[in-house]
N, C-alpha and C positions, 0 to 999 in steps of 0.2 A: 487261799483256803487253808484252814487248819485241819489237824487230824480228826479222825472220828472220835466222838465222845464215848470212850470205852466204858467209863463208869456207868453211864446211862444204859448202854447196851447190856452190861452185866446185870444190872438191876432188873431190866425187862425180861431177859432170858431166865433169870432166877424165878421170877413170878410165873412165867409161862411153864417152866419145868415143874414147879410145884403144882400149878394148875392142872397139867396133864396127869400128873401122878395122883392127885386127889380126885380128879374127875373119874379116873379109872376105878378108884376105890369106891367113891360115892355112888357110882352109877351101875356097878356090877350086878346088883340084885334086880333093879327095875329093867335094865337092858336085857338081861336073860329072859325075863318074863314077857316083854313086849316084842322081842325080835328073835329070841333063841340064841343070841350071841352076847356074851358078857361084856364085849368091848364095842357095842354098837355106838354108844355116845362118844367114846374116845375116837373111833374112826370118823364119825361125822364131824367132830370138832376139828380133827386134823385136816380132813379133805375140804370142808366148806368154811372153816375158820382160819386155820393156820396157813394153808396153801394160798388162799386168796389174800390173806393178810400179808404174807411174805411178798406177793406181787405188789400189793399196795404200798408196803414199806419201801421196797426198792424204787418204786415210781416216785414217791414223795421224797425219798432220800436223795435221788438224783436231780430232781427239778429244783431250781433256785426258788427258795420260798417266796420271793417277791412276785413270782408268777401268779401265785394264788390271790394276790391283791388285785390283779388285773381282771380276774374272772370271778371275784367273790360274789357279785350280784347274780350272774347266771347260775352259779352253783347253788346259791340260796333258793332261787326260784325253782330249779329242778328238784331240790329237796322238798320244798313245799308241795310240788306236784306229786312227788312220790308218796309223801305222807297222806295226801288227799286221796290217793288210790285205794287206801285201806277201806274207804267207805263206798267204793264202787265195785259192783259185780262185773265180771267174775274175778277181778284182781284181788279184792280184799279177802283175807283169811281170818276167821274168828276162832277164839279158843277161850273157854271159861268166861264167856260174857264180854270179852274184850276183842276189839279189832285192831291189831297192831302189826299184822304181817301182810305182805304182798306176794302174790304168786305169779311169776312170769315163766310160762312154759315149764312148769314143774320145779322151778328154782324159787324157793321161799326165802325171803329176807325181811328184816325189820327196818323200815325206812327212818324211824325215829333216831336210830343210831347214826345215820348219815346226816340227819338234820342237826344233831348236836355239834358235830365238827364243822358243818357248813355255817352255822350261826356264829360260832366262835371266829371263824375266818372272816366272815362278813363284818362282824362288830369290830374286829381288829383293823380291818381295812377302812371302814367308815370313820371310826374314831381317830385313826392315825392321820386322816386327811383333813381333820378339822383343827382349827387353832384352839388355844387354851380358852380364849374368850367364848368361842362358839360352844365348846363342850360344857362350860358353866352356864350357858344361856338356857332359859326355860324353853323357848320356842325352837331353838336350833340344836339343842343338845338333849335335854331331859325328856321332852315330850316325844320326839322321834324315836329315841331309844326305847321308851315305854311302849310305843306303838309296835315296834319291831318285835319286842319280847312278848307282848300280849298276843300278837298274830301267831307266833310259833306256839305259845302256850295254849291258845284256843284249840288248835289242831290236836295237840297232845291230850288236852282235857276231854276232848270229844271221843277219844278212842275207847275207854279212858286209860291214861297212863300218867298218873299223878307222880309216881316216882321219878320218871324221866323229866317231867315238868319241873319238879323241885330242883333236880340237878342242873337243868338248863337255866333256870332263873338264878340260881346261886352262882354259876360260872359266869353268866352274863353280867351279873351285878359286880363281881370281882373285876372283870375287864373294865366296866364302866368306872369303878372306883379307881383302878390303876391308871386310867386315862387322865385323871385330874378332875373328876366331877365334884360338884359341891357336895359337902357332907349331908346337907339337909335334903338334897335330891336323892341321895342313897337311902336315907332314913325313910323318905316318902315311898320309895320303891319297896322297901322292906314292909312297911305298913300296908301298902297296896297288896303285896303278895300274901300277907297274913289274912287280910280281909277276904281275898279271893279264895284262899285255901279253906277258910271257915265256911264260905258259901258253898264250895264244892262238897265239903263234909256234910253240910246240912241237907243237901239235895240227894245224897246217896247214903242209904242206911249202912251199907257194908263199910264205908269209910268211917262212919260214926262208931261202928263196932271196933274198928282198928284203934281208934282213939281211946275207947273204953278199955280195951285190953292193954294199951300202953300205960294208962293211968293205974290200972289194977289188973296185973297179969293173972291173979288168982280168980278173977271173975269168969265163971263158966269154963273151967279148964278142959272140959271134954268137948266144948263147942267153939265159940269164937276166939277163946284164948289158947286153943290147942297148939297152934304152931309156935307161938312164942314160948310156951311152957316146955314143949319138946326141945326147942332150940336151947333153952337154958339148962335143961337136963343133960343135953349132949355136951355143952360147954363145961358144966360142972363135973360131969363124969370123967372128963379128960385129965383132970388134976394137973400136975406139973409136967410130967413127961408124956401123958397120953396113954391110951389103951394099946397103941401100936397100929402101924399102917395096916389097913384092911380089917382091923379088929373092932371097929365101931359097930354099935347095935342100932343106932337111930335110923340108919339107911334102910333097915328092914321094914319099911312102910310105917315107921313111927313118926318120922319128921317129914312134913310135906316139902317138896321141891329141894331134895338133897343135892341135886346137880345144878340148881339155879341159884336163887337168892339165899338159900340156906346152907350153901356149901362151906361157909366160914365156920358154922357150928360143927360140921363134920370134921373139919380141919382141927378145931379145938378138941374134939372128942378123941381123935386118933393120934394127933401129934402134941396135944396138951398145951399148956401155957407157953412152952418154948416155941412150938410151931406157930401158934397164933401170934405171939409177939414178933416172930420173924417176919410174918406176912405184914403186920402193921409197920414194922421198921422199914421194910422194903418200899412200901407206899410212901412213907414219910421221906425217905431218901429220894424217891422219884420226884415228888413234888418239890423238894429242896433243889434238886438238880434242874428242874424246869424253871424255877424262879431264878436260879443262878444264871442260866442261859439267858433269861429275859433281862436280867440286870446288865449283862455284857453284850447284848445284841447291839449292832451299830446303827439301827434305825428304829423309829418309833413303831412301825408296823411289826417288826420282828419282836420287839419287847412285849407288845400287847398280845401277839399271837402265842408266844411262848408262855406268857402268863396265863392266857386263856386255856391252853392245853393242859398245863399243870393243874389249874383250878378244876377243869372238867374231870380229869381222872381222879384227882384227890377228893373232890366232893362226892363223886360216885362211890369210891371206896369207903369214905367216912360214913355216908348214909347207909350203905349196905351193912357194914360191920356194926355201926351204931344200932341199927334195927335188930340185929341178932342178939346183942347184949342188953337190949331194953332201953337204950338211950333215946330212940326214936320209934314212932309207930312203924309197923311193917309196911314196906313200900313195894316190894317185888322187883327191885332193880338188881342186875347181876353185879358180881364182884369182878372188876376189870382184870383181864388176862387169865382169870381162873374159872369163873362160872361157865356153864354150858351155854353156847350161843355163838354161832358163826359170824353173824353180822357184828356183834359187839367186839369180838376178838379182832376181826379184820380191820374195823375202823379204829380201834385202839392202836393197832400196829401202824396204820397209816398216819395217825397223829404223832406217834413216836418218830416216824421217818421225817416228818416236817420239823419236829423239835431238833433232831440231830442235824438237819440241814441248816437250821438257824445257827446252831452252835459252830458249824464249820465256817460261817461267814462272820462270826463275831470278832 
């Protein structure tokens, strides 16, 4: 075994340190109003995200990554069951018209975050067990892959959680491509995804509104375009150096979800172009490190798993930041390691533990 990948550890610690710092700043106003404590969100993130994430990290870091290949199917089945519980009373917890959380004896978590990592593990295990001919086959490669991805996608679309669905499809497609799939199978999957996304937009007016605001942010700025306009105001107000830590104005109930999917806009407002660029650079380095580990892994499962984890984190960061700067429609996905969300942070730390374990056996 090799030494610990300190470069990757440094990148992740840097992201989490910035995350806690910015969460403290972004949440101080709403935390004071809802709980009487300005550090309510920060404490919650530390206790239910970081502590559990640290335990998950050491668990996945210590266990030989090949073990996950043996239990990939049971883990995926458990994840499907957990995601299904959001639709069953009294377990499912709804908020804002969406059912994405499960409550077990007062402990609330988001099972879709578990499903993302579980599906990456399963696809890496399944594809690594097949020959190159089988992967390129329509009946033994492409169609089974599509069925697995659609099964997971159906559960997420029913919640509804189109943001997580987009991340999952993108990461799955990258793993499938990396495994040696035929290029026209990959193109067919992309076309199928676009048609499915168009259908989902057509049946839900609020998704159509998000598309309209993406194409024309100035349409109804006080209504359906409000969030993207406030995000752009926050980013533009930051300038090069930012207004200063804690000096942002958009968190004073101007920008929706300042602790969640909009936290990058708060970062750009308070830390400016320098701070925002630093965040982007850290994510680019993290993905590069993951692909570097994938390249040097000594078995096919390790290569695909490392590639999948890098794709999962990188795609989520890309979609979140892209939505805030107007490159994509608003999706509502958290920024990994930074946005408020205990399950998201814990599962991201678990994924990093697996990644570091793969690197130690490379």
